[in-house]
C-alpha positions in Angstrom: -17.0 -119.1 -247.2 -15.8 -119.9 -243.9 -16.7 -118.0 -240.9 -13.7 -115.7 -239.7 -15.0 -115.2 -236.3 -15.0 -118.3 -234.1 -17.1 -116.7 -231.5 -20.4 -118.2 -230.9 -23.1 -116.1 -229.5 -24.0 -117.5 -226.1 -27.3 -117.9 -224.6 -28.8 -115.0 -222.5 -28.5 -117.2 -219.4 -24.8 -117.6 -220.1 -24.4 -113.8 -220.5 -26.2 -113.2 -217.1 -23.8 -115.7 -215.4 -20.8 -113.9 -216.9 -22.1 -110.5 -215.8 -22.9 -111.8 -212.4 -19.3 -113.2 -212.1 -17.9 -109.9 -213.2 -19.9 -107.8 -210.7 -19.2 -110.3 -207.8 -15.5 -110.3 -208.6 -15.4 -106.5 -208.8 -17.3 -106.2 -205.5 -15.0 -108.7 -203.8 -11.9 -106.9 -205.1 -13.3 -103.5 -203.9 -14.1 -105.1 -200.5 -10.6 -106.5 -200.2 -9.1 -103.2 -201.2 -11.2 -101.4 -198.6 -10.3 -103.9 -195.9 -6.6 -103.6 -196.6 -6.8 -99.8 -196.8 -8.6 -99.6 -193.6 -6.1 -101.8 -191.8 -3.2 -99.8 -193.2 -4.9 -96.5 -192.3 -5.3 -97.8 -188.7 -1.6 -98.7 -188.6 -0.6 -95.3 -190.1 -2.7 -93.5 -187.5 -1.3 -95.6 -184.7 2.2 -95.0 -186.0 1.7 -91.2 -186.3 0.3 -91.0 -182.7 3.2 -93.1 -181.4 5.6 -90.8 -183.3 4.1 -87.7 -181.7 4.3 -89.4 -178.2 7.9 -90.3 -178.9 8.8 -86.7 -179.9 7.1 -85.4 -176.7 8.9 -88.0 -174.6 12.2 -87.1 -176.2 11.6 -83.4 -175.4 10.7 -84.3 -171.8 13.8 -86.5 -171.7 16.0 -83.6 -172.8 14.4 -81.5 -170.1 14.9 -84.2 -167.5 18.5 -84.7 -168.6 19.2 -81.0 -168.2 17.6 -81.0 -164.8 19.5 -84.1 -163.8 22.8 -82.4 -164.9 21.8 -79.2 -163.1 21.0 -81.2 -159.9 24.3 -83.1 -160.1 26.2 -79.8 -160.5 24.2 -78.3 -157.6 24.9 -81.4 -155.5 28.6 -81.1 -156.2 28.5 -77.4 -155.4 26.5 -78.1 -152.2 29.1 -80.7 -151.1 32.0 -78.2 -151.8 30.2 -75.5 -149.8 29.5 -77.9 -147.0 33.2 -78.8 -146.8 34.1 -75.2 -146.8 31.5 -74.4 -144.2 32.7 -77.2 -142.0 36.3 -76.0 -142.4 35.3 -72.4 -141.5 33.2 -73.5 -138.6 35.9 -75.8 -137.3 38.3 -72.9 -137.6 36.1 -70.3 -136.0 35.0 -72.6 -133.2 38.6 -73.5 -132.3 39.3 -71.9 -128.9 42.8 -70.8 -129.9 41.6 -69.0 -133.0 42.5 -65.2 -133.0 39.0 -64.3 -134.3 37.6 -65.6 -131.0 39.7 -63.0 -129.2 38.2 -60.3 -131.4 34.7 -61.6 -130.8 35.4 -61.7 -127.1 36.6 -58.1 -127.1 33.6 -57.0 -129.1 31.2 -58.5 -126.5 33.1 -57.1 -123.5 33.7 -53.5 -124.6 31.3 -51.1 -123.0 30.4 -47.4 -123.5 33.5 -45.3 -123.7 36.0 -48.1 -123.9 37.9 -48.2 -127.2 40.5 -50.5 -128.7 43.6 -48.6 -129.9 45.5 -51.5 -131.4 45.7 -55.3 -131.4 48.9 -57.1 -132.2 48.6 -60.9 -132.7 51.7 -62.9 -133.2 52.4 -66.6 -133.0 53.3 -66.7 -129.4 51.8 -63.5 -127.9 48.9 -61.2 -128.1 49.1 -57.5 -127.2 46.0 -55.3 -126.9 46.0 -51.6 -126.3 42.8 -50.2 -124.8 41.6 -46.8 -123.7 39.0 -46.8 -120.9 37.9 -44.5 -118.1 37.8 -46.8 -115.1 40.0 -49.5 -113.7 36.8 -51.6 -113.1 36.2 -51.7 -116.8 39.8 -52.7 -117.5 39.5 -55.5 -114.8 36.2 -56.7 -116.3 37.7 -56.8 -119.8 40.8 -58.7 -118.5 38.6 -61.3 -116.7 36.5 -61.8 -119.8 39.5 -62.3 -122.0 41.0 -64.8 -119.6 38.0 -67.0 -120.3 39.2 -67.3 -123.9 41.7 -70.2 -124.5 44.2 -68.1 -126.4 44.3 -65.4 -123.6 44.4 -67.6 -120.5 47.4 -65.8 -119.0 46.6 -62.3 -120.2 47.7 -59.5 -117.9 48.0 -55.8 -117.8 51.6 -54.8 -118.4 51.2 -51.0 -118.5 48.6 -48.5 -117.3 49.0 -44.8 -118.1 46.9 -41.8 -117.4 47.0 -39.8 -120.6 44.0 -37.5 -120.5 41.6 -36.3 -117.9 39.6 -39.4 -116.6 41.1 -41.6 -119.4 43.7 -44.2 -119.1 45.6 -46.3 -121.7 46.2 -49.9 -120.8 48.3 -52.5 -122.6 47.2 -56.1 -122.1 49.6 -58.9 -123.1 49.3 -62.7 -123.2 52.1 -65.2 -124.0 50.2 -68.2 -125.4 50.6 -70.3 -128.6 48.0 -69.5 -131.2 46.9 -72.4 -133.3 46.4 -70.5 -136.6 50.1 -70.3 -137.5 49.5 -70.3 -141.2 48.0 -66.8 -141.2 50.2 -65.4 -138.5 53.7 -66.0 -139.8 54.3 -62.3 -139.5 53.2 -59.8 -137.0 49.6 -59.0 -137.5 48.7 -55.6 -136.2 45.2 -54.1 -136.2 45.1 -50.4 -135.4 41.8 -48.7 -134.8 42.0 -44.9 -134.8 39.5 -42.6 -133.4 
């Protein structure tokens, strides 16, 4: 009969060589797999740390953008307020401004002197004052003459109403610069 199996039994030396080849190949394959895995793990760790840094930087960027927008809005608001402040200061420091007359009156009034009424029109100013001495009235008139809008102020009436009290009317014919707010008669009455 013919042998069915064509396999010939090898020598023990040959078996050892095959076993050695198998174990060396397996060890080399395992080493290559470990090296590739370690390189990929390092790349994955670097990627995850970079991803975390990116997320933190994006959060900081959002905060920075909101702060930048807020700073821009505040800068625009500051510029608007500075323009308004310059306009107000230019208006209040103008010598022909009616508010200057009121400030001048406030600083010159003494003790028992009272303002009864103030009428400011485009071309003239009329102030009614109650005081107890003519010296006080003269002092107030001199102080008001120092103001640009009241350069030619004068006493047009002086009446004795009560005991030791006199009512005086001061009037000035001078153009007032703030014509926008004084198109009509502006009258301030202060009652006691």
